[in-house]
N, C-alpha and C positions, 0 to 999 in steps of 0.2 A: 480449081486453082485459086477460084478469090475469095473460097469457102475452107480451104487449107489456111489460107492466108489467117481469115480471120476465127478461126480455129486456133491454132498458135497463138496470136495476139492473146486471146481468151483467157486461155495455159498458161502464158507467159504472164498476165495480169495478179492468176489465182496466185501462182509464184513469189510473185512481188510478194502481194497483202500478207501473206502467210508469215515470209522473212520479216517485215516490218512489225508481225504479232511480236513475234519470237524475242525480236530486240528490247523493243518495247516492254516487255515484261520482265527481261533480264536483267534492263537498268534497272526497274520499280523495285525487283528483290532486291537488289543492290543498294538501293536508296535505303529500304527500309531498316536493312540488317546495318548498316554504319547509323542511322538516327538512334536503333534500341540502344548502339554501343554507346553512343554519344551519352543518353541518358542513366543509363547505367554507371560513367565513370562521370558524372555532373553531380554527383551527390554532396548535399553540406555535411554532411554528416563529418566526416571525417576533418584530423586537423588540418588547418592551415599549414604549421610548421612542425617537421618531420623529428619525430622523435625516435631514439636507436630500440631496435623493434630486441623485445628481451630472449637471450640465451638461455631459454628453459631445456631439461632435460627430460628429456618426454619418458623416462622409465623410471625418472625418481618420485617416491611416494611420501611426502609430509605428513606427519599427525593431523587428522583432524584439528581445524582450528574453527572453533562459532564464534562470529566475532560479533554477538549485538552487544547493540552499545549498552548496555547496564546488563555485568556479568551476574549478578544476584538474580537479575531476572531469566539470564537464558544460558543455563549450566551445559558445562559441552551434550551434546549429545549421541549417545551411543547408537551405532546401527542398529535399527528394529526391525521386524518382517510381520509377512502378514500369508493367510491360508489358503491354500489351493480352493477360490470355490469359483464356478461357472456362473456367471450372469445369467439371472433370467431373460427370458424375453421380453420387452417392453413394448411399447408402440413407438414406433423411428419415426422422427423426423424426412427419411427419405419414401416410409409403406413398404420397407423389405424388413419380409419375417426373419428369415434367412440370416444364421451369423455372417458378417462378409467378414473376409481377410483384410489385412490393414493394408490403405492405400500405398504407392509407392511416394514418397514426399516428394514432392514440385521443388528441383532443384535449380530454376530460374532464378536467376541471381539479380538481386532487389535490394534498394538501400535499407540498410538496420531501420527497423522502429525505435525511435525516445517516446516510451509510456510512459505515461503519470497513471501512478497508482491510488485511488480512494477508496480508503478503508473505509464500509461502513459499518463496523461493529461499534463505533461511537462516533458520536458528534457530525450526523451522518445531514447535508447539506437537504433543504431543498431543492426544489425541480428550478424553482425561480431562480435561486444563487446559480443553478448550472448553468441558464443559458446567461449570466453575463462572463461565467469563467470558462467555458468553453472556447469561445472565439480569443480570450485571451490564451491560454494553451497554445491555439493554434500560431499563435502570433509570436509566441515564445520558443516555436521550434518543433513543439510537442506535434505526434501525429497519430498518438493513442491512449486509448484509458482504457484501464486495469480495473474492472468494478468487482470489488469483491463483497459480496453482498452479505453473508454472514446473513442477520437475522431482519434485513432489512427487503428481503425477495417475499413476496405477497404469496405464499405456500398458498397452495386449498386444501380442501377434503380433510384428511388422517394428519397431514400436514401442517395446518394450520395453524397448529398451538407454537411451532416455531417461531413464529412472525412476529416481531415489536407490536406492537401498538401504535406506533407512525412508519410502519411499511409502506413503502412505493406501492401504488396501485397498478394495476397496469397499464391505466392509462398513462400514469408516469413514466413506468419504462417504456413506454412505444414512444412518449418526449424526450425522455431522457439519448434512447437510439433513434431520431430525428435529429437534434440537435446534434450529434457526434456524426451521423454522416453528413451533417449541412457544413461540420466545419473540418472533416477532413480528418477523423479521429476513428484512428480504427477502433472497434469497442471489444475487447475480451473478458470475458466473467471470469467469476472465479469462484468456485465452491469447494470451501474443503470436505475431504473425504477417509480420513484416518486418523491425523490429529489434529489437534485446535478444533477440537468439534464441541467445547464447553457451551455454544448455545443451543444445538442439539440435547445433551447428554447430562445438561440441567436439569429437564426434566424427568419428574420420577415415571413417566412413562417409559423412557429409554433408559432406566438407570442399570436395568438387565443387561444393556447393549454395550458397558462399560467394559476397558480394561483392567483398569483396576477399580476393582466397588467402593471405594469410599472417593474417588476422582472423577469428576470429569472432562481431561483432557480426551484422552482416545479413546475409538471405539473397538471391542473385541471385533475383532476378523474372525474367528470361528464359529462366535454365537450365534445361533439361527436368530434370521431375522436383520442382520447388519447389512450385508450385501444387497435386499430390499430395501430398505430404507437411502442408502445412498444411489440407488439407480430409481427410489423414486424421486430425492431431489434432482437428480441433473438432469431427467426428463420432463419436469417443470420447470425447469431453467433455462433449459435445451430449447425445451417447446415456446420460451419467449425470446430467443434467441437463434430461432432456424438459419440465419443469414452468418452466423459467424465462422470467421474462416479459422479462430484462436479458440482455448478453452483450456481455463486452467486450476488442475486437480487440486490443488496445494500440497498435502503430502510432505511438511514438514514438520520436525520435534514431535513425532511421537511417544509422547512420553508413557513409562513404562511398559511400552512391546513387552511380552514374555512373560507380563506377573500373573497373566490369568490363568485360572485352573486348565481350560479349555489349551493357552497356546503351551503350559507348561506338559501336558499330553502329545501335543503336537509335536512342539521339539524333542521330546523324552522319543517317541517313534522316528525322530526325522533328524541323529546324530547331530543337535543341537542348532541347526541349520538357522540360525536369525534372518541371513541374507533371503532365504526361500521366503520365510515367512513374510518377509516386507512385503516381497516381489508378489510373492501369491496375489495379494491383495489387489496390488496398484495395476498388476495388469490385466486380472479380474476385468477392474475397473477400465482401464482402456480400451481390452476388448470392445466390453460394452459399448463406450461410448461410439467407438469406432462403427459399431453397428447399427447405433442410435442416429449417426451421419456420417455417410460415405465421403471418406475427404479431411475429416475436421483435423486438427492438428494441438494435438494435445501437451501443456508445460503441465511442470512439475518442478517444487523446488530439490535441489539436489543434498542439503544437509544428511540426509539418513544415509545416503550409500557414497558418502564422500570417505570411509573406511573401506571398503567394500572392492575387492578387486575387479578388474575390466573383468573377469572370466566370468565372474559370477552375478555380473551386467548384463551381460553378453547371454548367457544361461538360462536368464527370465524373459527373454526378448521383448524388455520392456523399449528398447535403442529403438525399435520398429514400430511402437505406438507413442512414443511421448517424446519430449524436450527437455532436458535439466535444466535449470536457470539458479545458477550460482549467485548465493547472495553472500554480500557482507558489508556493510555500513560502518565500519570503524575509516578515523580518518587516518588511521596506523596500519592498515591490510598490508599484509603477506603476499604481496603480490608476483612473491616467487610459488607460494602457495597454490594462487589461485589458476597459475602456470600450469600446476601439477595437476589438478584435480582436470582443464582443459584436455590434455594429452593424455589422461586417461581415460575420458571420455570419449577421445577420440578412437581411442582402440579398444573400445567395449563396441563402436558402432554407432554412435550417435550420428545423426545425420546433420543436427545442430543443437547452437549453443544458447541461451538466453546470458544476460547477466541482470543484476537489481543490487541499485545503489539505493540512495537514503536520501529525502530532502526536506526529511521530518521527522518524527516521533522516535528515534535512534538515539537518542542523545541522555537520555533518563527516560529514568519510568512514570513520571512526574513533572516532566518540563513544560514550562507553562510560555516558556520564549524561544525562539530556535537561533539555536546559534549557523548562521550562516557562515563561519570561515571552519565548522567542522564538516561541515558538509562538502561544502568546497571542495578538501584536501580528499574527500571520499573519490568524489569525482575525479581531480586529477589524476590520483591512481588508477583507476577503470582505466580512464582512458590511455592509461599507459598500456593496460593491456588488450584494449581494443586492438590499439596500434601494430599489438605483436600479431593478432590472426592469423595474417600472411601468412606465417612460417607451419601452421598447418593445415595440411592440404585434402583431408575429409570430412573434417570437421564446419560447418559454415557461421559464422555469428552475425544469430537472427535481430537483436534486439537488445537494448537494455529499457528497463523497468524503472523507473526514480519512484522509492517506496516513500506512503507518506502512510506511517500507521499512525493509528487513531487510541489504539490502546495495545499494549504487548500480549494481552490475550484479552478473553472477555471478559472475564471477574477483574481483573484490574483498572486502575485511574484514565482519567482521559489524560493523554500528550496535549501538545501543541495544537489551537486549533486551526483549520484550513487559511482560513486569512492573515494569521500569523505569519505565516510560513509563504507565503508568496511570494516574497523577495529572494527567499532561500531558493524557490522550485523556478524561478527565474535567472536565478545567478549560476544556475545548477544547469538545466537547462542550454543557455548559451553557452556554457563552459564546453558541452559535449559539444557544439555545432563551431565553434572555433577552435576547440584543442586545447585553450586555456581561458582563465578570466584575466585575458590583457584591455587594453584601452578601448579598444573595439565592441569588446563585447560588454563590458560596464555600460561604457556611451548606449548602447544598441540597451540593457535593462533598465535604462532612466530613462532614456527616452519613452520605451513602453509603461513601466509603471508611474512615471513623471514623477520621479524621487530621488534622492543624493545618494549612494550607499557605503556606506559607511559599513568595514568589516572590522574597523579595530572595537567598535561601539556593538556589533552583531544587529542593525538595523541598516531603515531605509528611509529618510528624512522630506518629509513632504509630499507621503505618497498620496493616489489618484486613483489605483485601484481598486476593482468592483469590492467590497471589505474591507475599506482602508479603513473607515470608521470607528469598525471593532480592532482593527492593528493598533490603532492609535489609543483607543481608549483599554486595549489590555496593557500597552506600553507602562501609560499612566499608572494603573493598580498595580501592576508589576513592581515600579518606580517608586510610587510613594505612599500607597495606603496602607502598608506596613507600620511604614518608618514614620510617616505622619502620625500614628495614634501609639507607636513608642516615642516620638518628638513632646506631647505633651502629657505622657504617663511621666517623663522621664524630667520634667519640668520639677521646679525648686517648692513651690508650694502642695504639687501633689502627691509628689515625696514625704511633703513633712507634716500635711495635715489631710491627707485624705488617701490613707494609706488601706489596706484591706482592714485592718483593725477598727482603723477608724470608721470605716462601713459598715462593718457587722454591728459596732455599737452603738452607730448612730452619734457619733462622739466628735466633734471639730467646731471650731471657731465660725461661725459663719462671713467674719473680714475675710477670713486667709481661703474660703474656698470662693468668695467674690475676685480672687484675683485673676483663676482660672475659669470662673462659668463661663465666660463670653465665649472667650476663643473655643472651649468645649464645645458649648452648642454650635459654633459656628462651623466648626469643622467635620458634627455631624449632620446641618441642614447640607453642606459641601457635596459630600457623601450621596446622601441621599437624592439629590437632584442628581448628581454624575450617574449613579447608578439605575435612575430611572431611563436616561437616555440609553446609557447603555444597555439594559431590559429591551430597548425597542428595535438598534442597532441589532442585538443577538436575533430576536426575534422575525427579523425581516432572513435571514439566512438558517438558523437551526428551528428544530419544534424544542417543546417544553422541557423534556426530561433533560435536554443538552446542556440548556438554560440553569434546570434548579443544580444540575448536578456541578456546573463549573463554580458555580455561586457557593454553592458548599463548602468544594474543594479550595478556594481561593479568596473569598468574600468574606462569606456570613461572619467568619471568626472576629474579625477585627470590627465588622459593624455591628457586631452585638456586644461588645465589650464598649465602643463607644457609648449606644444606647443604656447599658446597664451605669454608666459613668454619669449619664447627663440625669437622669430618672437618680439616685443615691445623691447629685451637688441637691441638686432641688428639693428634695425632703432632710436632708441633715440643716441647711440652710433656714427652713420652716422651724425647724426646732431651735432657733435663735439661741442656741450652745448652751443649752440644758444638758444637765451631768447626766453622764450613762448609767444607767441603773445597774444599784449594787446588789451583783452578785448573792449577798449573805440575807438582802431582807425579800429578793424573788425566790429564795430555796421554797 
């Protein structure tokens, strides 16, 4: 009897322990679920103020409207295409040789990303400047970097010809990745695979791969060796970024597609299907990247398929390989047209959509000074689009890239330098954070940058951010260099006694030249001293080729004019007013 009682007590105790474990497990699960929901809902990206949702007609299709800042540089893009080429097997990041099926996209809700684009095809910053900038970007609300390598990647082997003399070293890339991780910035590499391949196709070695023989813009997708070249580039970059979650393959502005003899023959055999020509290439690239790294999430610019039907997109399978990045940089962008694109891409089966605004490099092909108000207006309109996204049920907004173009293309001049655009970037990031550039957003920008934003003058007064010395010096050059030279050239005695004729024939009264000689030499000395400091500040951030180009484009013409005037005035004064040579006697 005693043993039976003991057995009952033991069994009862075990039952109680089991019930307690079940209860505790359920409570823990419920708490974790609630915490996850709270984190998702608590993101600060969304506007604090309510903006009415856009009433967009899902089935409406507007004509494509490419809104690059300078219409002469960015003519309307026609839909163009690529061939049916299957990628050859390359070394894969996950060490699997067989071609993999696309991984099912992860639809777990995440806060949209705010990515800052660093365009390295012009004025690439030194890594030591990135050490200062990355923490600033993070404090301003960015959580990612889109790194457009172009010729700054340390390509090796037969691709070594592609890299700049100042390309980052493998050690530099490791430090950039470490800095990004340290400051919680998602690093997304960008490699062009179709259009904007000037940095590759400018080399005679690759002339045969051009779509248009005389232009280096776009690769011929049907030429033998084209897909191998693209795959080799992607493999080398991916090998340096095995941890990357996203990868941008470009594919915008494929100029001249369909004009090569290869493409013409293909189109003739395929009912002129330009859409298929384009999609064959990008989907081949997409499959290759999926095989290279299992689970990689691809992004590409959307302009080449804005005019194409959702059925054409769906038939290509691109929607299972990549996400479109809709871009427009105009302060007067067509918000309704953007809605039409989103609706079409949703109908085509894309799972995610990205947006791209601009904080610099999109307001003029040779812009020296960033117009903050221009870019603020662009972001305010993008904020309307972002707020409208809940109406789309099957496509999710993944994030927005704030583009910082350094050139419109590889062969064009520099746009604004990165330090010059930091106030614009700060204004745009805080606008996305707060939903508008209200008093709180402005106060936050001014606190972080240590300056006073003046939108009416497009400047930040009293700056103290990394590179602010370059910011102030560029402002002085913009405002004063040309005007100071013109002022002295327009003075009474220069116009009356130091004309081009006087200088050519060494004929002038030394007394008249004396009225402006000292002022001329003083101005020359002041600019010489200033430009010495400017060189030192620029060299701390940029490589020598950037400094040389920027001075050539913005400074040298004025300084050379001053220098020539100083030489001429001293030479002519030394002649003591002698008569000019008699042209008859000198025959």
